[in-house]
Structures are given as C-alpha cells and as structure tokens.
N, CA, C and O of each residue as an XYZ file, in Angstrom:
300
protein
N       0.792     -1.049      0.114
C       0.028      0.140     -0.070
C       0.779      1.263      0.204
O       1.683      1.292      1.038
N       0.360      2.353     -0.602
C       1.477      3.513     -0.888
C       0.276      4.540      0.188
O      -0.910      4.450      0.504
N       1.349      5.433      0.448
C       0.649      6.557      1.465
C      -0.003      7.573      0.287
O       0.490      8.095     -0.712
N      -1.429      7.604      0.921
C      -2.123      8.591      0.047
C      -3.088      7.756     -0.979
O      -3.706      8.393     -1.832
N      -3.179      6.779     -0.926
C      -3.717      5.574     -1.719
C      -5.323      5.610     -1.311
O      -6.087      4.911     -1.977
N      -5.827      6.387     -0.261
C      -7.000      6.391      0.116
C      -7.434      5.250      1.166
O      -8.617      5.086      1.463
N      -6.599      4.628      1.600
C      -6.846      3.415      2.593
C      -6.774      3.746      3.606
O      -7.549      3.456      4.518
N      -5.538      4.630      3.674
C      -5.499      5.028      5.420
C      -6.304      6.506      5.604
O      -6.025      7.186      6.592
N      -7.056      6.867      4.873
C      -7.863      7.955      5.318
C      -7.011      9.495      4.638
O      -7.534     10.569      4.934
N      -6.013      9.506      3.948
C      -5.459     10.378      3.245
C      -5.430     10.086      1.579
O      -4.730      9.279      0.967
N      -6.408     10.999      1.085
C      -6.277     11.160      0.088
C      -6.088     12.272     -0.835
O      -6.815     13.176     -0.423
N      -5.356     12.719     -2.071
C      -4.942     13.581     -2.477
C      -6.250     14.764     -3.142
O      -7.294     14.388     -3.675
N      -5.969     15.758     -2.996
C      -7.180     17.119     -3.034
C      -8.026     16.789     -4.470
O      -9.171     17.238     -4.526
N      -7.570     16.110     -5.501
C      -8.186     15.780     -6.576
C      -9.366     14.594     -6.349
O     -10.541     14.607     -6.716
N      -8.810     13.830     -5.799
C      -9.567     12.677     -5.414
C     -10.701     13.608     -4.543
O     -11.746     13.766     -5.176
N     -10.674     14.208     -3.289
C     -11.244     14.602     -2.458
C     -12.147     15.470     -3.229
O     -13.293     15.512     -2.781
N     -11.906     16.190     -4.301
C     -12.488     17.232     -4.848
C     -13.806     16.610     -5.938
O     -14.849     17.219     -6.180
N     -13.463     15.419     -6.418
C     -14.099     14.778     -7.263
C     -15.184     14.029     -6.512
O     -16.207     13.781     -7.151
N     -15.092     13.538     -4.948
C     -15.957     12.927     -4.404
C     -17.239     14.045     -3.971
O     -18.443     13.862     -4.151
N     -16.551     15.283     -3.329
C     -17.591     16.349     -3.249
C     -18.443     16.609     -4.412
O     -19.670     16.631     -4.316
N     -17.640     16.860     -5.808
C     -18.520     17.292     -6.875
C     -19.632     16.195     -7.017
O     -20.813     16.418     -7.283
N     -18.997     14.851     -6.772
C     -20.145     13.732     -7.126
C     -21.178     13.767     -6.202
O     -22.291     13.466     -6.633
N     -21.083     14.028     -5.171
C     -22.091     13.912     -4.028
C     -22.915     15.293     -3.908
O     -24.056     15.424     -3.465
N     -22.031     16.319     -4.427
C     -22.887     17.654     -3.804
C     -23.651     18.292     -5.001
O     -24.375     19.258     -4.760
N     -23.552     17.859     -6.176
C     -24.327     18.171     -7.123
C     -25.645     17.684     -7.021
O     -26.649     18.384     -7.148
N     -25.626     16.343     -6.766
C     -27.208     15.876     -6.179
C     -27.581     16.174     -5.086
O     -28.787     16.154     -4.840
N     -26.968     16.411     -4.451
C     -27.413     17.161     -2.897
C     -28.181     18.368     -3.299
O     -29.401     18.527     -3.293
N     -27.372     19.073     -3.599
C     -27.876     20.564     -3.708
C     -29.261     20.738     -4.714
O     -30.053     21.677     -4.631
N     -29.356     19.539     -5.729
C     -30.552     19.892     -6.320
C     -31.573     19.315     -5.448
O     -32.646     19.913     -5.361
N     -31.345     17.971     -4.628
C     -32.542     17.736     -3.896
C     -32.824     18.415     -2.868
O     -33.956     18.314     -2.395
N     -31.878     19.257     -2.286
C     -32.152     20.174     -1.329
C     -33.253     21.417     -1.900
O     -34.215     21.882     -1.288
N     -32.797     21.745     -3.173
C     -33.509     22.712     -3.502
C     -35.114     22.114     -4.003
O     -36.064     22.895     -3.956
N     -35.292     20.816     -4.431
C     -36.610     20.433     -4.461
C     -37.422     20.077     -3.141
O     -38.646     20.083     -3.012
N     -36.538     19.792     -2.269
C     -37.357     19.942     -0.974
C     -37.695     21.087     -0.500
O     -38.816     21.270     -0.024
N     -36.819     21.980     -0.558
C     -37.002     23.215      0.262
C     -37.961     24.018     -1.100
O     -38.329     25.176     -0.904
N     -38.237     23.483     -2.135
C     -39.261     24.321     -2.996
C     -38.480     25.536     -3.598
O     -39.195     26.478     -3.942
N     -37.317     25.654     -3.758
C     -36.425     26.913     -3.915
C     -36.480     27.026     -5.752
O     -36.453     25.930     -6.311
N     -36.544     28.108     -6.551
C     -36.425     27.814     -7.796
C     -34.910     27.745     -8.176
O     -34.139     28.367     -7.445
N     -34.522     27.219     -8.988
C     -33.288     27.090     -9.255
C     -32.875     27.329    -10.640
O     -33.243     26.541    -11.512
N     -31.862     28.737    -11.037
C     -31.911     29.078    -12.538
C     -31.065     27.837    -13.235
O     -30.532     26.889    -12.658
N     -31.094     28.056    -14.293
C     -30.858     27.037    -15.130
C     -28.997     26.925    -15.187
O     -28.481     25.868    -15.550
N     -28.332     27.856    -14.878
C     -27.105     28.004    -14.721
C     -26.535     27.221    -13.666
O     -25.532     26.529    -13.842
N     -27.227     27.321    -12.420
C     -27.010     26.567    -11.009
C     -27.325     24.655    -11.408
O     -26.640     23.694    -11.058
N     -28.415     24.676    -12.117
C     -28.735     23.273    -12.544
C     -27.752     22.712    -13.658
O     -27.387     21.537    -13.657
N     -27.442     23.430    -14.392
C     -26.228     22.783    -15.325
C     -24.761     22.737    -14.555
O     -23.908     21.995    -15.042
N     -24.438     23.506    -13.370
C     -23.018     23.232    -12.777
C     -23.281     22.269    -11.746
O     -22.308     21.798    -11.157
N     -24.663     21.829    -11.370
C     -24.901     20.598    -10.502
C     -24.811     19.487    -10.819
O     -24.334     18.622    -10.084
N     -25.379     19.223    -12.322
C     -25.270     18.423    -13.244
C     -23.502     17.916    -13.771
O     -22.743     16.950    -13.697
N     -23.545     19.064    -14.215
C     -21.951     19.138    -14.638
C     -20.908     18.547    -13.664
O     -20.085     17.734    -14.086
N     -20.922     18.985    -12.204
C     -20.020     18.854    -11.219
C     -20.152     16.964    -10.965
O     -19.205     16.181    -11.039
N     -21.432     16.650    -10.699
C     -21.897     15.117    -10.802
C     -20.989     14.332    -12.050
O     -20.138     13.457    -11.890
N     -21.401     14.862    -13.173
C     -20.569     13.880    -13.970
C     -19.241     14.184    -14.206
O     -18.503     13.233    -14.461
N     -18.666     15.549    -14.170
C     -16.970     15.529    -13.867
C     -16.605     14.919    -12.646
O     -15.379     14.821    -12.586
N     -17.168     14.478    -11.664
C     -16.858     14.142    -10.251
C     -16.472     12.635    -10.634
O     -15.392     12.113    -10.354
N     -17.801     11.858    -11.497
C     -17.604     10.355    -11.520
C     -16.898     10.082    -12.798
O     -16.835      8.887    -13.086
N     -16.321     10.962    -13.676
C     -15.563     10.802    -14.861
C     -14.130     10.723    -13.855
O     -13.519      9.659    -13.757
N     -13.793     11.660    -13.310
C     -12.693     11.862    -12.563
C     -12.038     10.537    -11.810
O     -10.926     10.011    -11.840
N     -13.226     10.275    -11.151
C     -12.843      8.974     -9.971
C     -12.814      7.813    -11.245
O     -11.708      7.275    -11.286
N     -13.644      7.364    -12.161
C     -13.338      6.255    -13.030
C     -11.841      6.329    -13.582
O     -11.110      5.338    -13.587
N     -11.455      7.556    -14.035
C     -10.240      7.667    -14.989
C      -9.281      7.312    -13.878
O      -8.306      6.678    -14.281
N      -9.311      7.578    -12.482
C      -8.304      7.650    -11.748
C      -8.099      6.084    -11.064
O      -7.122      5.613    -10.481
N      -9.343      5.522    -11.364
C      -9.299      4.038    -10.711
C      -8.187      3.299    -11.232
O      -7.644      2.612    -10.366
N      -7.697      3.225    -12.328
C      -6.927      2.662    -13.088
C      -7.339      1.308    -13.496
O      -8.517      0.975    -13.369
N      -6.386      0.439    -14.014
C      -6.933     -0.949    -14.942
C      -6.348     -1.882    -14.279
O      -6.886     -2.972    -14.475
N      -5.088     -1.922    -13.268
C      -4.907     -3.157    -12.512
C      -5.887     -3.480    -11.249
O      -6.563     -2.646    -10.649
N      -5.817     -4.780    -11.000
C      -6.439     -5.061    -10.046
C      -5.963     -4.598     -8.559
O      -4.760     -4.626     -8.299
N      -6.673     -4.278     -7.826
C      -6.230     -4.150     -6.502
C      -5.454     -4.918     -5.516
O      -4.575     -4.546     -4.739
N      -6.143     -6.437     -5.788
C      -5.240     -7.421     -5.026
C      -4.857     -8.270     -5.911
O      -5.560     -8.198     -6.919
N      -3.919     -9.163     -5.978
C      -3.128    -10.019     -7.223
C      -3.767    -11.294     -7.066
O      -3.605    -12.141     -7.945
N      -4.686    -11.611     -5.756
C      -5.069    -12.640     -5.709
C      -5.857    -13.096     -6.945
O      -6.361    -12.321     -7.758
N      -5.924    -14.777     -7.014
C      -6.580    -15.187     -8.225
C      -7.997    -15.473     -7.597
O      -8.850    -15.540     -8.482
N      -8.503    -15.664     -6.312
C      -9.642    -15.875     -5.760
C      -9.574    -16.953     -4.594
O      -8.662    -16.967     -3.768
N     -10.497    -17.742     -4.607
C     -10.468    -18.768     -3.621
C      -9.427    -19.899     -3.659
O      -9.089    -20.281     -4.780
N      -8.918    -20.440     -2.668
C      -8.131    -21.508     -2.453
C      -8.695    -22.713     -1.793
O      -9.010    -22.853     -0.612
N      -8.788    -23.856     -3.125
C      -9.503    -25.319     -2.624
C      -8.410    -25.860     -1.888
O      -8.517    -26.956     -1.339
C-alpha cells in the first residue's frame, strides 16, 4: 500500500474534490426540490456538470490493474 492511496484516510486533493462534486451536485438539487427553491438554469447545469465531472474523474483515476493480485478462493 502506498501513502495517500485512500486506504489510510489520506486522499489527494483531486480525489477529494471529485467526491465532493459527485455527491454535492445531486445533494444541492435534492435540497432545492425539498425546500421548493427556484433554481436558475446555470446552477442546475453546474450541479449536473459537477456530478458528471466527479464521476468521470474517479473512474479515470481508478486504473486498470486489480487492487489485489489474488486469483480468488483457494480450495
């Protein structure tokens, strides 16, 4: 394990920002619906763009290698 890989609780700022965007965009839209606020078009666009951007960032940073080189169960 490497320091800053997210396992020990320390993630890099880009990953933290991606998680905030992924969760923050839909939460903002949900709060505006629950509280019956009128949302400007640009704010709704930014919330959806934050969600998509956060998701894409996390998927691209995930990598192709398996986390554990184990082949599965041992009989």
